C-alpha positions as MATLAB code, in Angstrom:
seq = 'MTYFLPAGIINDTILEIQKKSGDLQKELAQQNLYQVKKGLKEIEELALELALFLEKLACQPLIYTGPGTTEEVIKRLEWALTFSEEIDPMEYYRYLEEVKKSAK';
ca = [
      11.616   22.656  -11.156;
      11.816   19.120  -11.599;
       9.832   16.645  -14.395;
      10.725   13.591  -12.104;
       7.217   12.167  -10.500;
       7.516   10.005   -7.914;
       5.121    6.874   -8.782;
       3.399    7.009   -5.192;
      -0.302    7.790   -6.406;
       0.359    4.518   -9.243;
       1.149    2.597   -5.586;
      -1.521    4.351   -4.021;
      -3.968    3.373   -6.601;
      -2.671   -0.397   -7.031;
      -3.650   -0.356   -2.938;
      -7.095    0.628   -2.617;
      -7.672   -1.628   -6.060;
      -6.135   -5.067   -4.321;
      -8.292   -3.177   -1.135;
     -12.161   -3.057   -2.741;
     -11.191   -6.992   -3.880;
     -10.522   -7.705   -0.830;
     -14.114   -6.444    0.689;
     -15.818   -7.563   -2.776;
     -13.658  -11.413   -1.893;
     -16.362  -10.758    1.395;
     -19.390   -9.354    0.191;
     -19.306  -12.021   -2.484;
     -19.728  -14.908    0.605;
     -22.380  -13.365    1.544;
     -24.270  -13.054   -1.444;
     -25.152   -9.427   -1.317;
     -24.597   -9.064   -4.810;
     -26.074   -5.030   -4.608;
     -22.422   -4.383   -3.189;
     -20.049   -6.502   -5.754;
     -21.661   -4.964   -8.221;
     -21.020   -1.684   -6.589;
     -17.379   -2.443   -5.691;
     -16.847   -3.187   -9.212;
     -18.350    0.148  -10.426;
     -15.682    1.923   -8.019;
     -13.304   -1.164   -9.505;
     -13.516    0.143  -12.951;
     -13.018    3.756  -12.138;
     -10.492    3.651  -10.011;
      -8.059    1.466  -12.559;
      -9.958    4.546  -15.408;
      -8.611    7.490  -13.321;
      -5.185    5.545  -13.233;
      -5.723    4.879  -17.423;
      -6.174    8.273  -17.669;
      -3.172    9.562  -15.919;
      -0.454    7.617  -17.509;
      -2.253    8.805  -21.440;
      -1.191   12.060  -20.391;
       2.292   12.120  -18.765;
       4.806   12.820  -21.805;
       6.390    9.368  -22.408;
       5.996    6.172  -20.396;
       7.296    5.956  -16.452;
      10.093    4.523  -15.674;
      10.905    2.031  -12.872;
      14.630    2.285  -11.190;
      15.259   -0.827   -9.894;
      19.139    0.507   -8.763;
      20.455    1.558   -5.552;
      19.665    5.367   -3.700;
      16.051    7.030   -1.821;
      14.062    8.625   -4.820;
      15.093   11.599   -3.736;
      18.808   10.384   -4.015;
      18.004    9.410   -7.679;
      15.448   12.766   -8.540;
      18.638   14.447   -7.563;
      21.784   12.791   -9.689;
      19.036   12.337  -12.899;
      18.471   16.421  -12.900;
      22.422   16.276  -12.703;
      22.623   14.666  -16.097;
      20.053   17.070  -17.677;
      22.331   20.325  -16.499;
      24.840   18.658  -18.657;
      22.783   17.095  -21.190;
      21.218   20.578  -21.270;
      24.629   22.665  -21.409;
      24.636   24.125  -18.955;
      27.217   25.249  -16.309;
      27.435   22.809  -13.606;
      28.808   24.189  -11.310;
      26.885   27.704  -12.039;
      23.889   25.106  -12.145;
      25.267   23.654   -8.057;
      25.608   27.634   -6.987;
      21.692   27.594   -8.435;
      20.714   25.412   -5.925;
      22.950   26.660   -2.909;
      20.771   29.781   -3.651;
      16.902   28.287   -3.409;
      18.177   26.019   -0.610;
      19.079   29.142    1.237;
      16.158   30.804    0.243;
      14.476   28.870    1.122;
      15.703   28.344    4.703;
];
């Protein structure tokens, strides 16, 4: 189990808000005020859902700007946590190998 959560849900929601904003600009240009009002409500709900999601987290999300893929960075962070929790790193490594074998 990992405590690290890729931020894909945040990215997806922001992209959805951006798309809806673009759609609303078109609706506004056509003076379709009902659709604009409806779209603004949808954007408000998306933003609220994202805010509630972030509020439920135990701490604020971190953004890592260094090298490596998400999976590689998560593995490195989990390895570092292993040391901080005073677990024998070799025992942890053997455990991961067993998990990989049992997953196949």
